[in-house]
mmCIF file of the N, C-alpha and C atoms, coordinates in Angstrom:
data_MODEL
# 
_entry.id   MODEL 
# 
loop_
_atom_site.group_PDB 
_atom_site.id 
_atom_site.type_symbol 
_atom_site.label_atom_id 
_atom_site.label_alt_id 
_atom_site.label_comp_id 
_atom_site.label_asym_id 
_atom_site.label_entity_id 
_atom_site.label_seq_id 
_atom_site.pdbx_PDB_ins_code 
_atom_site.Cartn_x 
_atom_site.Cartn_y 
_atom_site.Cartn_z 
_atom_site.occupancy 
_atom_site.B_iso_or_equiv 
_atom_site.pdbx_formal_charge 
_atom_site.auth_seq_id 
_atom_site.auth_comp_id 
_atom_site.auth_asym_id 
_atom_site.auth_atom_id 
_atom_site.pdbx_PDB_model_num 
ATOM 1   N N  . UNK A 1 1  ? 60.727 83.510  110.975 1.00 0.00 ? 1  UNK A N  1 
ATOM 2   C CA . UNK A 1 1  ? 59.509 83.528  111.696 1.00 0.00 ? 1  UNK A CA 1 
ATOM 3   C C  . UNK A 1 1  ? 58.565 84.412  110.872 1.00 0.00 ? 1  UNK A C  1 
ATOM 4   N N  . UNK A 1 2  ? 57.503 83.904  110.193 1.00 0.00 ? 2  UNK A N  1 
ATOM 5   C CA . UNK A 1 2  ? 56.834 84.850  109.015 1.00 0.00 ? 2  UNK A CA 1 
ATOM 6   C C  . UNK A 1 2  ? 55.843 86.137  109.933 1.00 0.00 ? 2  UNK A C  1 
ATOM 7   N N  . UNK A 1 3  ? 55.810 86.740  108.740 1.00 0.00 ? 3  UNK A N  1 
ATOM 8   C CA . UNK A 1 3  ? 55.184 87.727  109.342 1.00 0.00 ? 3  UNK A CA 1 
ATOM 9   C C  . UNK A 1 3  ? 53.533 88.123  109.578 1.00 0.00 ? 3  UNK A C  1 
ATOM 10  N N  . UNK A 1 4  ? 52.994 86.765  109.376 1.00 0.00 ? 4  UNK A N  1 
ATOM 11  C CA . UNK A 1 4  ? 51.435 86.918  110.129 1.00 0.00 ? 4  UNK A CA 1 
ATOM 12  C C  . UNK A 1 4  ? 51.447 85.849  111.309 1.00 0.00 ? 4  UNK A C  1 
ATOM 13  N N  . UNK A 1 5  ? 53.112 85.426  111.264 1.00 0.00 ? 5  UNK A N  1 
ATOM 14  C CA . UNK A 1 5  ? 52.839 84.552  112.735 1.00 0.00 ? 5  UNK A CA 1 
ATOM 15  C C  . UNK A 1 5  ? 53.390 86.450  113.696 1.00 0.00 ? 5  UNK A C  1 
ATOM 16  N N  . UNK A 1 6  ? 53.757 86.992  113.503 1.00 0.00 ? 6  UNK A N  1 
ATOM 17  C CA . UNK A 1 6  ? 54.410 88.381  113.918 1.00 0.00 ? 6  UNK A CA 1 
ATOM 18  C C  . UNK A 1 6  ? 53.671 89.143  113.835 1.00 0.00 ? 6  UNK A C  1 
ATOM 19  N N  . UNK A 1 7  ? 52.127 89.271  113.332 1.00 0.00 ? 7  UNK A N  1 
ATOM 20  C CA . UNK A 1 7  ? 50.977 89.989  113.077 1.00 0.00 ? 7  UNK A CA 1 
ATOM 21  C C  . UNK A 1 7  ? 50.152 89.605  114.056 1.00 0.00 ? 7  UNK A C  1 
ATOM 22  N N  . UNK A 1 8  ? 49.970 88.187  114.314 1.00 0.00 ? 8  UNK A N  1 
ATOM 23  C CA . UNK A 1 8  ? 49.691 87.548  115.352 1.00 0.00 ? 8  UNK A CA 1 
ATOM 24  C C  . UNK A 1 8  ? 49.626 88.486  116.773 1.00 0.00 ? 8  UNK A C  1 
ATOM 25  N N  . UNK A 1 9  ? 51.313 88.034  116.874 1.00 0.00 ? 9  UNK A N  1 
ATOM 26  C CA . UNK A 1 9  ? 51.488 88.543  118.194 1.00 0.00 ? 9  UNK A CA 1 
ATOM 27  C C  . UNK A 1 9  ? 50.864 90.499  118.827 1.00 0.00 ? 9  UNK A C  1 
ATOM 28  N N  . UNK A 1 10 ? 50.834 90.878  117.795 1.00 0.00 ? 10 UNK A N  1 
ATOM 29  C CA . UNK A 1 10 ? 50.722 92.282  118.212 1.00 0.00 ? 10 UNK A CA 1 
ATOM 30  C C  . UNK A 1 10 ? 49.013 92.672  118.093 1.00 0.00 ? 10 UNK A C  1 
ATOM 31  N N  . UNK A 1 11 ? 48.410 91.653  118.134 1.00 0.00 ? 11 UNK A N  1 
ATOM 32  C CA . UNK A 1 11 ? 46.880 91.620  118.122 1.00 0.00 ? 11 UNK A CA 1 
ATOM 33  C C  . UNK A 1 11 ? 47.177 91.402  119.701 1.00 0.00 ? 11 UNK A C  1 
ATOM 34  N N  . UNK A 1 12 ? 48.295 90.373  120.841 1.00 0.00 ? 12 UNK A N  1 
ATOM 35  C CA . UNK A 1 12 ? 47.554 90.185  122.008 1.00 0.00 ? 12 UNK A CA 1 
ATOM 36  C C  . UNK A 1 12 ? 47.113 90.996  123.199 1.00 0.00 ? 12 UNK A C  1 
ATOM 37  N N  . UNK A 1 13 ? 47.019 91.450  123.450 1.00 0.00 ? 13 UNK A N  1 
ATOM 38  C CA . UNK A 1 13 ? 46.827 92.259  124.790 1.00 0.00 ? 13 UNK A CA 1 
ATOM 39  C C  . UNK A 1 13 ? 48.038 92.519  125.838 1.00 0.00 ? 13 UNK A C  1 
ATOM 40  N N  . UNK A 1 14 ? 48.811 93.900  126.222 1.00 0.00 ? 14 UNK A N  1 
ATOM 41  C CA . UNK A 1 14 ? 49.686 94.113  126.878 1.00 0.00 ? 14 UNK A CA 1 
ATOM 42  C C  . UNK A 1 14 ? 49.077 95.011  128.221 1.00 0.00 ? 14 UNK A C  1 
ATOM 43  N N  . UNK A 1 15 ? 49.656 94.160  129.186 1.00 0.00 ? 15 UNK A N  1 
ATOM 44  C CA . UNK A 1 15 ? 49.003 94.648  130.498 1.00 0.00 ? 15 UNK A CA 1 
ATOM 45  C C  . UNK A 1 15 ? 50.475 95.164  131.751 1.00 0.00 ? 15 UNK A C  1 
ATOM 46  N N  . UNK A 1 16 ? 51.622 95.668  130.765 1.00 0.00 ? 16 UNK A N  1 
ATOM 47  C CA . UNK A 1 16 ? 52.344 96.015  131.480 1.00 0.00 ? 16 UNK A CA 1 
ATOM 48  C C  . UNK A 1 16 ? 52.200 98.095  131.118 1.00 0.00 ? 16 UNK A C  1 
ATOM 49  N N  . UNK A 1 17 ? 52.843 97.965  132.540 1.00 0.00 ? 17 UNK A N  1 
ATOM 50  C CA . UNK A 1 17 ? 52.672 99.570  132.833 1.00 0.00 ? 17 UNK A CA 1 
ATOM 51  C C  . UNK A 1 17 ? 53.326 100.560 132.175 1.00 0.00 ? 17 UNK A C  1 
ATOM 52  N N  . UNK A 1 18 ? 52.817 101.437 131.293 1.00 0.00 ? 18 UNK A N  1 
ATOM 53  C CA . UNK A 1 18 ? 53.542 102.183 129.770 1.00 0.00 ? 18 UNK A CA 1 
ATOM 54  C C  . UNK A 1 18 ? 55.107 102.563 130.314 1.00 0.00 ? 18 UNK A C  1 
ATOM 55  N N  . UNK A 1 19 ? 55.626 102.330 131.377 1.00 0.00 ? 19 UNK A N  1 
ATOM 56  C CA . UNK A 1 19 ? 56.696 102.710 131.961 1.00 0.00 ? 19 UNK A CA 1 
ATOM 57  C C  . UNK A 1 19 ? 57.758 101.817 131.576 1.00 0.00 ? 19 UNK A C  1 
ATOM 58  N N  . UNK A 1 20 ? 57.128 100.559 131.766 1.00 0.00 ? 20 UNK A N  1 
ATOM 59  C CA . UNK A 1 20 ? 58.396 99.310  131.860 1.00 0.00 ? 20 UNK A CA 1 
ATOM 60  C C  . UNK A 1 20 ? 58.328 98.516  130.412 1.00 0.00 ? 20 UNK A C  1 
ATOM 61  N N  . UNK A 1 21 ? 57.764 99.617  129.687 1.00 0.00 ? 21 UNK A N  1 
ATOM 62  C CA . UNK A 1 21 ? 57.299 99.251  127.631 1.00 0.00 ? 21 UNK A CA 1 
ATOM 63  C C  . UNK A 1 21 ? 58.726 99.378  127.095 1.00 0.00 ? 21 UNK A C  1 
ATOM 64  N N  . UNK A 1 22 ? 59.410 99.072  127.439 1.00 0.00 ? 22 UNK A N  1 
ATOM 65  C CA . UNK A 1 22 ? 61.616 99.466  126.922 1.00 0.00 ? 22 UNK A CA 1 
ATOM 66  C C  . UNK A 1 22 ? 61.211 98.449  125.990 1.00 0.00 ? 22 UNK A C  1 
ATOM 67  N N  . UNK A 1 23 ? 60.733 97.444  125.092 1.00 0.00 ? 23 UNK A N  1 
ATOM 68  C CA . UNK A 1 23 ? 60.318 96.766  124.385 1.00 0.00 ? 23 UNK A CA 1 
ATOM 69  C C  . UNK A 1 23 ? 58.883 96.460  124.123 1.00 0.00 ? 23 UNK A C  1 
ATOM 70  N N  . UNK A 1 24 ? 58.529 96.653  122.516 1.00 0.00 ? 24 UNK A N  1 
ATOM 71  C CA . UNK A 1 24 ? 57.117 96.601  122.691 1.00 0.00 ? 24 UNK A CA 1 
ATOM 72  C C  . UNK A 1 24 ? 57.283 94.527  122.959 1.00 0.00 ? 24 UNK A C  1 
ATOM 73  N N  . UNK A 1 25 ? 55.732 94.473  123.278 1.00 0.00 ? 25 UNK A N  1 
ATOM 74  C CA . UNK A 1 25 ? 55.306 93.163  123.014 1.00 0.00 ? 25 UNK A CA 1 
ATOM 75  C C  . UNK A 1 25 ? 55.818 91.929  121.808 1.00 0.00 ? 25 UNK A C  1 
ATOM 76  N N  . UNK A 1 26 ? 55.144 92.220  120.700 1.00 0.00 ? 26 UNK A N  1 
ATOM 77  C CA . UNK A 1 26 ? 55.540 91.930  119.761 1.00 0.00 ? 26 UNK A CA 1 
ATOM 78  C C  . UNK A 1 26 ? 56.816 91.611  119.810 1.00 0.00 ? 26 UNK A C  1 
ATOM 79  N N  . UNK A 1 27 ? 57.827 92.266  120.146 1.00 0.00 ? 27 UNK A N  1 
ATOM 80  C CA . UNK A 1 27 ? 59.771 92.103  119.814 1.00 0.00 ? 27 UNK A CA 1 
ATOM 81  C C  . UNK A 1 27 ? 60.108 90.938  121.093 1.00 0.00 ? 27 UNK A C  1 
ATOM 82  N N  . UNK A 1 28 ? 58.963 91.088  121.949 1.00 0.00 ? 28 UNK A N  1 
ATOM 83  C CA . UNK A 1 28 ? 59.322 90.093  123.561 1.00 0.00 ? 28 UNK A CA 1 
ATOM 84  C C  . UNK A 1 28 ? 59.405 88.783  122.663 1.00 0.00 ? 28 UNK A C  1 
ATOM 85  N N  . UNK A 1 29 ? 58.035 88.285  122.131 1.00 0.00 ? 29 UNK A N  1 
ATOM 86  C CA . UNK A 1 29 ? 57.223 87.120  122.352 1.00 0.00 ? 29 UNK A CA 1 
ATOM 87  C C  . UNK A 1 29 ? 57.734 86.300  121.375 1.00 0.00 ? 29 UNK A C  1 
ATOM 88  N N  . UNK A 1 30 ? 58.274 86.465  120.206 1.00 0.00 ? 30 UNK A N  1 
ATOM 89  C CA . UNK A 1 30 ? 58.706 85.551  119.509 1.00 0.00 ? 30 UNK A CA 1 
ATOM 90  C C  . UNK A 1 30 ? 60.663 85.170  120.490 1.00 0.00 ? 30 UNK A C  1 
ATOM 91  N N  . UNK A 1 31 ? 61.027 85.751  120.639 1.00 0.00 ? 31 UNK A N  1 
ATOM 92  C CA . UNK A 1 31 ? 62.467 86.203  121.450 1.00 0.00 ? 31 UNK A CA 1 
ATOM 93  C C  . UNK A 1 31 ? 61.603 84.756  122.378 1.00 0.00 ? 31 UNK A C  1 
ATOM 94  N N  . UNK A 1 32 ? 60.587 84.434  123.301 1.00 0.00 ? 32 UNK A N  1 
ATOM 95  C CA . UNK A 1 32 ? 60.337 83.849  124.336 1.00 0.00 ? 32 UNK A CA 1 
ATOM 96  C C  . UNK A 1 32 ? 60.408 82.723  123.571 1.00 0.00 ? 32 UNK A C  1 
ATOM 97  N N  . UNK A 1 33 ? 59.281 82.580  122.946 1.00 0.00 ? 33 UNK A N  1 
ATOM 98  C CA . UNK A 1 33 ? 58.192 81.387  121.910 1.00 0.00 ? 33 UNK A CA 1 
ATOM 99  C C  . UNK A 1 33 ? 60.383 80.590  121.063 1.00 0.00 ? 33 UNK A C  1 
ATOM 100 N N  . UNK A 1 34 ? 61.139 81.471  121.082 1.00 0.00 ? 34 UNK A N  1 
ATOM 101 C CA . UNK A 1 34 ? 62.422 80.492  120.441 1.00 0.00 ? 34 UNK A CA 1 
ATOM 102 C C  . UNK A 1 34 ? 62.887 79.904  120.888 1.00 0.00 ? 34 UNK A C  1 
ATOM 103 N N  . UNK A 1 35 ? 63.200 80.806  121.993 1.00 0.00 ? 35 UNK A N  1 
ATOM 104 C CA . UNK A 1 35 ? 64.254 80.541  123.410 1.00 0.00 ? 35 UNK A CA 1 
ATOM 105 C C  . UNK A 1 35 ? 63.891 79.171  123.735 1.00 0.00 ? 35 UNK A C  1 
ATOM 106 N N  . UNK A 1 36 ? 62.699 79.115  124.813 1.00 0.00 ? 36 UNK A N  1 
ATOM 107 C CA . UNK A 1 36 ? 61.904 77.923  125.061 1.00 0.00 ? 36 UNK A CA 1 
ATOM 108 C C  . UNK A 1 36 ? 61.518 76.884  124.052 1.00 0.00 ? 36 UNK A C  1 
ATOM 109 N N  . UNK A 1 37 ? 61.317 77.353  122.693 1.00 0.00 ? 37 UNK A N  1 
ATOM 110 C CA . UNK A 1 37 ? 61.194 76.003  121.933 1.00 0.00 ? 37 UNK A CA 1 
ATOM 111 C C  . UNK A 1 37 ? 62.889 75.442  121.686 1.00 0.00 ? 37 UNK A C  1 
ATOM 112 N N  . UNK A 1 38 ? 64.387 76.125  122.026 1.00 0.00 ? 38 UNK A N  1 
ATOM 113 C CA . UNK A 1 38 ? 65.502 75.753  121.822 1.00 0.00 ? 38 UNK A CA 1 
ATOM 114 C C  . UNK A 1 38 ? 65.886 75.515  123.261 1.00 0.00 ? 38 UNK A C  1 
ATOM 115 N N  . UNK A 1 39 ? 65.012 75.233  124.211 1.00 0.00 ? 39 UNK A N  1 
ATOM 116 C CA . UNK A 1 39 ? 65.486 74.414  125.072 1.00 0.00 ? 39 UNK A CA 1 
ATOM 117 C C  . UNK A 1 39 ? 65.971 75.474  126.148 1.00 0.00 ? 39 UNK A C  1 
ATOM 118 N N  . UNK A 1 40 ? 65.086 77.015  126.197 1.00 0.00 ? 40 UNK A N  1 
ATOM 119 C CA . UNK A 1 40 ? 65.787 77.249  127.320 1.00 0.00 ? 40 UNK A CA 1 
ATOM 120 C C  . UNK A 1 40 ? 64.642 77.452  128.321 1.00 0.00 ? 40 UNK A C  1 
ATOM 121 N N  . UNK A 1 41 ? 65.068 77.483  130.085 1.00 0.00 ? 41 UNK A N  1 
ATOM 122 C CA . UNK A 1 41 ? 64.722 77.612  130.914 1.00 0.00 ? 41 UNK A CA 1 
ATOM 123 C C  . UNK A 1 41 ? 65.149 78.613  132.263 1.00 0.00 ? 41 UNK A C  1 
ATOM 124 N N  . UNK A 1 42 ? 64.236 79.249  132.232 1.00 0.00 ? 42 UNK A N  1 
ATOM 125 C CA . UNK A 1 42 ? 64.592 80.811  132.490 1.00 0.00 ? 42 UNK A CA 1 
ATOM 126 C C  . UNK A 1 42 ? 64.779 81.925  132.008 1.00 0.00 ? 42 UNK A C  1 
ATOM 127 N N  . UNK A 1 43 ? 64.464 83.288  132.932 1.00 0.00 ? 43 UNK A N  1 
ATOM 128 C CA . UNK A 1 43 ? 64.252 84.572  131.842 1.00 0.00 ? 43 UNK A CA 1 
ATOM 129 C C  . UNK A 1 43 ? 65.698 84.763  131.691 1.00 0.00 ? 43 UNK A C  1 
ATOM 130 N N  . UNK A 1 44 ? 67.244 84.165  132.139 1.00 0.00 ? 44 UNK A N  1 
ATOM 131 C CA . UNK A 1 44 ? 68.307 84.129  131.764 1.00 0.00 ? 44 UNK A CA 1 
ATOM 132 C C  . UNK A 1 44 ? 68.617 83.167  130.426 1.00 0.00 ? 44 UNK A C  1 
ATOM 133 N N  . UNK A 1 45 ? 68.356 82.273  130.230 1.00 0.00 ? 45 UNK A N  1 
ATOM 134 C CA . UNK A 1 45 ? 68.771 81.347  129.143 1.00 0.00 ? 45 UNK A CA 1 
ATOM 135 C C  . UNK A 1 45 ? 68.031 82.515  128.188 1.00 0.00 ? 45 UNK A C  1 
ATOM 136 N N  . UNK A 1 46 ? 66.668 82.504  128.707 1.00 0.00 ? 46 UNK A N  1 
ATOM 137 C CA . UNK A 1 46 ? 65.943 83.502  127.480 1.00 0.00 ? 46 UNK A CA 1 
ATOM 138 C C  . UNK A 1 46 ? 66.768 84.331  126.775 1.00 0.00 ? 46 UNK A C  1 
ATOM 139 N N  . UNK A 1 47 ? 67.449 85.306  127.503 1.00 0.00 ? 47 UNK A N  1 
ATOM 140 C CA . UNK A 1 47 ? 68.133 86.882  127.165 1.00 0.00 ? 47 UNK A CA 1 
ATOM 141 C C  . UNK A 1 47 ? 70.148 85.646  126.376 1.00 0.00 ? 47 UNK A C  1 
ATOM 142 N N  . UNK A 1 48 ? 70.426 85.303  126.629 1.00 0.00 ? 48 UNK A N  1 
ATOM 143 C CA . UNK A 1 48 ? 71.381 84.743  126.325 1.00 0.00 ? 48 UNK A CA 1 
ATOM 144 C C  . UNK A 1 48 ? 71.336 83.510  124.910 1.00 0.00 ? 48 UNK A C  1 
ATOM 145 N N  . UNK A 1 49 ? 69.972 83.477  125.273 1.00 0.00 ? 49 UNK A N  1 
ATOM 146 C CA . UNK A 1 49 ? 69.661 82.859  124.009 1.00 0.00 ? 49 UNK A CA 1 
ATOM 147 C C  . UNK A 1 49 ? 69.612 84.153  122.738 1.00 0.00 ? 49 UNK A C  1 
ATOM 148 N N  . UNK A 1 50 ? 68.742 84.962  123.050 1.00 0.00 ? 50 UNK A N  1 
ATOM 149 C CA . UNK A 1 50 ? 68.919 86.373  122.213 1.00 0.00 ? 50 UNK A CA 1 
ATOM 150 C C  . UNK A 1 50 ? 69.410 87.189  122.265 1.00 0.00 ? 50 UNK A C  1 
ATOM 151 N N  . UNK A 1 51 ? 71.236 86.950  122.837 1.00 0.00 ? 51 UNK A N  1 
ATOM 152 C CA . UNK A 1 51 ? 72.233 87.635  122.559 1.00 0.00 ? 51 UNK A CA 1 
ATOM 153 C C  . UNK A 1 51 ? 73.137 86.766  121.239 1.00 0.00 ? 51 UNK A C  1 
ATOM 154 N N  . UNK A 1 52 ? 72.927 85.368  121.658 1.00 0.00 ? 52 UNK A N  1 
ATOM 155 C CA . UNK A 1 52 ? 73.490 84.557  120.413 1.00 0.00 ? 52 UNK A CA 1 
ATOM 156 C C  . UNK A 1 52 ? 72.934 84.300  119.093 1.00 0.00 ? 52 UNK A C  1 
ATOM 157 N N  . UNK A 1 53 ? 71.507 84.841  119.101 1.00 0.00 ? 53 UNK A N  1 
ATOM 158 C CA . UNK A 1 53 ? 70.715 84.918  118.097 1.00 0.00 ? 53 UNK A CA 1 
ATOM 159 C C  . UNK A 1 53 ? 70.565 86.087  117.266 1.00 0.00 ? 53 UNK A C  1 
ATOM 160 N N  . UNK A 1 54 ? 71.561 87.069  117.794 1.00 0.00 ? 54 UNK A N  1 
ATOM 161 C CA . UNK A 1 54 ? 70.903 89.183  118.094 1.00 0.00 ? 54 UNK A CA 1 
ATOM 162 C C  . UNK A 1 54 ? 70.822 89.110  116.440 1.00 0.00 ? 54 UNK A C  1 
ATOM 163 N N  . UNK A 1 55 ? 71.982 88.659  115.415 1.00 0.00 ? 55 UNK A N  1 
ATOM 164 C CA . UNK A 1 55 ? 71.511 88.846  113.815 1.00 0.00 ? 55 UNK A CA 1 
ATOM 165 C C  . UNK A 1 55 ? 70.521 88.717  113.274 1.00 0.00 ? 55 UNK A C  1 
ATOM 166 N N  . UNK A 1 56 ? 69.702 87.385  113.647 1.00 0.00 ? 56 UNK A N  1 
ATOM 167 C CA . UNK A 1 56 ? 68.530 86.645  113.153 1.00 0.00 ? 56 UNK A CA 1 
ATOM 168 C C  . UNK A 1 56 ? 67.726 87.437  113.762 1.00 0.00 ? 56 UNK A C  1 
ATOM 169 N N  . UNK A 1 57 ? 67.301 87.416  115.122 1.00 0.00 ? 57 UNK A N  1 
ATOM 170 C CA . UNK A 1 57 ? 66.120 88.321  115.917 1.00 0.00 ? 57 UNK A CA 1 
ATOM 171 C C  . UNK A 1 57 ? 66.517 89.640  115.525 1.00 0.00 ? 57 UNK A C  1 
ATOM 172 N N  . UNK A 1 58 ? 67.294 90.473  114.427 1.00 0.00 ? 58 UNK A N  1 
ATOM 173 C CA . UNK A 1 58 ? 66.514 91.466  115.057 1.00 0.00 ? 58 UNK A CA 1 
ATOM 174 C C  . UNK A 1 58 ? 65.882 91.861  113.677 1.00 0.00 ? 58 UNK A C  1 
ATOM 175 N N  . UNK A 1 59 ? 65.983 90.804  112.589 1.00 0.00 ? 59 UNK A N  1 
ATOM 176 C CA . UNK A 1 59 ? 65.153 90.807  111.344 1.00 0.00 ? 59 UNK A CA 1 
ATOM 177 C C  . UNK A 1 59 ? 63.817 90.983  111.359 1.00 0.00 ? 59 UNK A C  1 
ATOM 178 N N  . UNK A 1 60 ? 63.439 90.933  112.797 1.00 0.00 ? 60 UNK A N  1 
ATOM 179 C CA . UNK A 1 60 ? 61.817 91.085  113.259 1.00 0.00 ? 60 UNK A CA 1 
ATOM 180 C C  . UNK A 1 60 ? 61.830 91.550  114.714 1.00 0.00 ? 60 UNK A C  1 
ATOM 181 N N  . UNK A 1 61 ? 62.813 92.141  115.333 1.00 0.00 ? 61 UNK A N  1 
ATOM 182 C CA . UNK A 1 61 ? 62.501 92.596  116.342 1.00 0.00 ? 61 UNK A CA 1 
ATOM 183 C C  . UNK A 1 61 ? 63.938 93.421  116.569 1.00 0.00 ? 61 UNK A C  1 
ATOM 184 N N  . UNK A 1 62 ? 63.572 94.707  117.467 1.00 0.00 ? 62 UNK A N  1 
ATOM 185 C CA . UNK A 1 62 ? 64.410 95.737  117.643 1.00 0.00 ? 62 UNK A CA 1 
ATOM 186 C C  . UNK A 1 62 ? 65.843 95.251  118.294 1.00 0.00 ? 62 UNK A C  1 
ATOM 187 N N  . UNK A 1 63 ? 65.705 94.604  119.172 1.00 0.00 ? 63 UNK A N  1 
ATOM 188 C CA . UNK A 1 63 ? 67.110 94.071  120.506 1.00 0.00 ? 63 UNK A CA 1 
ATOM 189 C C  . UNK A 1 63 ? 66.578 93.156  121.114 1.00 0.00 ? 63 UNK A C  1 
ATOM 190 N N  . UNK A 1 64 ? 67.180 92.902  122.029 1.00 0.00 ? 64 UNK A N  1 
ATOM 191 C CA . UNK A 1 64 ? 67.474 92.010  123.152 1.00 0.00 ? 64 UNK A CA 1 
ATOM 192 C C  . UNK A 1 64 ? 66.798 92.132  124.371 1.00 0.00 ? 64 UNK A C  1 
ATOM 193 N N  . UNK A 1 65 ? 65.619 92.180  124.801 1.00 0.00 ? 65 UNK A N  1 
ATOM 194 C CA . UNK A 1 65 ? 65.521 92.514  125.778 1.00 0.00 ? 65 UNK A CA 1 
ATOM 195 C C  . UNK A 1 65 ? 65.703 91.773  127.109 1.00 0.00 ? 65 UNK A C  1 
ATOM 196 N N  . UNK A 1 66 ? 66.578 92.907  128.523 1.00 0.00 ? 66 UNK A N  1 
ATOM 197 C CA . UNK A 1 66 ? 66.995 91.906  129.352 1.00 0.00 ? 66 UNK A CA 1 
ATOM 198 C C  . UNK A 1 66 ? 66.041 90.592  130.118 1.00 0.00 ? 66 UNK A C  1 
ATOM 199 N N  . UNK A 1 67 ? 66.715 90.285  131.317 1.00 0.00 ? 67 UNK A N  1 
ATOM 200 C CA . UNK A 1 67 ? 65.552 88.822  131.266 1.00 0.00 ? 67 UNK A CA 1 
ATOM 201 C C  . UNK A 1 67 ? 64.687 89.438  132.344 1.00 0.00 ? 67 UNK A C  1 
ATOM 202 N N  . UNK A 1 68 ? 65.599 90.607  133.001 1.00 0.00 ? 68 UNK A N  1 
ATOM 203 C CA . UNK A 1 68 ? 64.325 91.763  133.901 1.00 0.00 ? 68 UNK A CA 1 
ATOM 204 C C  . UNK A 1 68 ? 62.971 91.927  133.429 1.00 0.00 ? 68 UNK A C  1 
ATOM 205 N N  . UNK A 1 69 ? 63.333 92.162  132.244 1.00 0.00 ? 69 UNK A N  1 
ATOM 206 C CA . UNK A 1 69 ? 62.371 93.208  130.840 1.00 0.00 ? 69 UNK A CA 1 
ATOM 207 C C  . UNK A 1 69 ? 61.507 91.591  130.607 1.00 0.00 ? 69 UNK A C  1 
ATOM 208 N N  . UNK A 1 70 ? 62.209 90.519  130.711 1.00 0.00 ? 70 UNK A N  1 
ATOM 209 C CA . UNK A 1 70 ? 61.338 89.172  130.033 1.00 0.00 ? 70 UNK A CA 1 
ATOM 210 C C  . UNK A 1 70 ? 60.014 88.728  130.950 1.00 0.00 ? 70 UNK A C  1 
ATOM 211 N N  . UNK A 1 71 ? 60.981 88.772  132.428 1.00 0.00 ? 71 UNK A N  1 
ATOM 212 C CA . UNK A 1 71 ? 60.356 88.114  133.299 1.00 0.00 ? 71 UNK A CA 1 
ATOM 213 C C  . UNK A 1 71 ? 58.645 89.314  134.228 1.00 0.00 ? 71 UNK A C  1 
ATOM 214 N N  . UNK A 1 72 ? 58.792 90.817  133.248 1.00 0.00 ? 72 UNK A N  1 
ATOM 215 C CA . UNK A 1 72 ? 58.368 91.970  133.365 1.00 0.00 ? 72 UNK A CA 1 
ATOM 216 C C  . UNK A 1 72 ? 56.849 91.736  133.273 1.00 0.00 ? 72 UNK A C  1 
ATOM 217 N N  . UNK A 1 73 ? 56.944 90.571  131.997 1.00 0.00 ? 73 UNK A N  1 
ATOM 218 C CA . UNK A 1 73 ? 56.026 90.347  130.926 1.00 0.00 ? 73 UNK A CA 1 
ATOM 219 C C  . UNK A 1 73 ? 55.471 89.570  131.373 1.00 0.00 ? 73 UNK A C  1 
ATOM 220 N N  . UNK A 1 74 ? 56.061 88.381  132.440 1.00 0.00 ? 74 UNK A N  1 
ATOM 221 C CA . UNK A 1 74 ? 55.917 87.127  132.778 1.00 0.00 ? 74 UNK A CA 1 
ATOM 222 C C  . UNK A 1 74 ? 55.244 87.633  133.740 1.00 0.00 ? 74 UNK A C  1 
ATOM 223 N N  . UNK A 1 75 ? 54.977 88.339  134.708 1.00 0.00 ? 75 UNK A N  1 
ATOM 224 C CA . UNK A 1 75 ? 54.331 88.889  135.613 1.00 0.00 ? 75 UNK A CA 1 
ATOM 225 C C  . UNK A 1 75 ? 53.121 89.722  135.963 1.00 0.00 ? 75 UNK A C  1 
ATOM 226 N N  . UNK A 1 76 ? 53.342 90.260  134.649 1.00 0.00 ? 76 UNK A N  1 
ATOM 227 C CA . UNK A 1 76 ? 52.123 91.655  134.636 1.00 0.00 ? 76 UNK A CA 1 
ATOM 228 C C  . UNK A 1 76 ? 50.963 91.029  134.678 1.00 0.00 ? 76 UNK A C  1 
ATOM 229 N N  . UNK A 1 77 ? 49.939 91.154  135.200 1.00 0.00 ? 77 UNK A N  1 
ATOM 230 C CA . UNK A 1 77 ? 48.347 90.132  135.104 1.00 0.00 ? 77 UNK A CA 1 
ATOM 231 C C  . UNK A 1 77 ? 47.678 91.381  135.001 1.00 0.00 ? 77 UNK A C  1 
ATOM 232 N N  . UNK A 1 78 ? 46.714 90.854  134.048 1.00 0.00 ? 78 UNK A N  1 
ATOM 233 C CA . UNK A 1 78 ? 45.617 91.902  133.813 1.00 0.00 ? 78 UNK A CA 1 
ATOM 234 C C  . UNK A 1 78 ? 44.505 91.993  135.184 1.00 0.00 ? 78 UNK A C  1 
ATOM 235 N N  . UNK A 1 79 ? 43.880 92.972  135.657 1.00 0.00 ? 79 UNK A N  1 
ATOM 236 C CA . UNK A 1 79 ? 43.498 93.539  136.689 1.00 0.00 ? 79 UNK A CA 1 
ATOM 237 C C  . UNK A 1 79 ? 42.145 93.801  136.358 1.00 0.00 ? 79 UNK A C  1 
# 
């Protein structure tokens, strides 16, 4: 994933509560996008994709969030 693509993720607002920010949003979104483009359906499949591609993902992310962490990003809405 190019640096310019990752920079675009960093400008998106993150509506999660600080307590739930174990992984920065720019680390989660590329994982989700790549997982979905690879056919992942559901939070668990996204986490599994991340584990399978860990070496590659670490080139631009700090780790693989759990499926619960990924779901937290999806469920947190702007109020």
